[in-house]
C-alpha positions, 0 to 999 in steps of 0.5 A: 405406059403413061398414056393409052392410045385413044379408043377408036370410034367406028363413026364420027360423033354427030354432036356439036357443042354450042356455047353462049358467050363465056366470060372466062377463056379458061372455061372455053379452053377446058371445054375444047380440051374435053370435046377433043377427048370425047371425039367431038369435032366441032365447038361453036363459041360466041362473043369474044372467044379466045382459047389458051392452047396450054389449057386446050392442049390437043383440043385446040388443034383437033376440034374445029372452033367456029366463032359466031357473033350470036348463038340464036341464028346458029342454033336455028340453022343447025335445027334446019339441018336436022340437029336436036337442040339440047340445053344444059340448064336448070329449069322448071321443065328440065330432065335429069341428065341421068334419065335423058337419052340423047339423040345421036345427032344433037347440039349441046347448048351451054349457057354462060357462067352467071346468066345461063341460057337466054330465054331466046335460046331456051325457046329454041331447044327441043330438050333441057337437061340438068345435072343433079346437085346434092349440095351447095353451090347450086350449080357446077362450073360451066366447063365441069358441067359440060364435061359431065354432060359430054361423058354421058353422051359418050357413054350412050354412044361409045363407038361414035 
């Protein structure tokens, strides 16, 4: 058998991925595909978000993509709805992803490829996690980093 059927979640994931404006539609499409594989049902994108269905595959059909003009108002609204905002960024006070316990109901906030997260977004976050780096370059590609982070969340909540 080439493909195994997806694992069954006992409850819907309470994780939303929220992306700063991404320069590459390939990155957004890859994030959408990964979100679908992880059982994430919503991705928020900002800017001129376009998805390549050949890259996103079933994620383009099974993950709700909401496009907003700006990320900050969307994050503020989600925070009032009880979501914990967790940024993926290298900062002075960021915690290693390997040591972080995700809250079940959270928003994973992703920065743009070159600039990362804006200071305005960083100021809203409840926590910031970073992925350990052992070599150069100093950071992972944004879609790769998002995939790593989603996998860690899923390992902490394997059934949803």
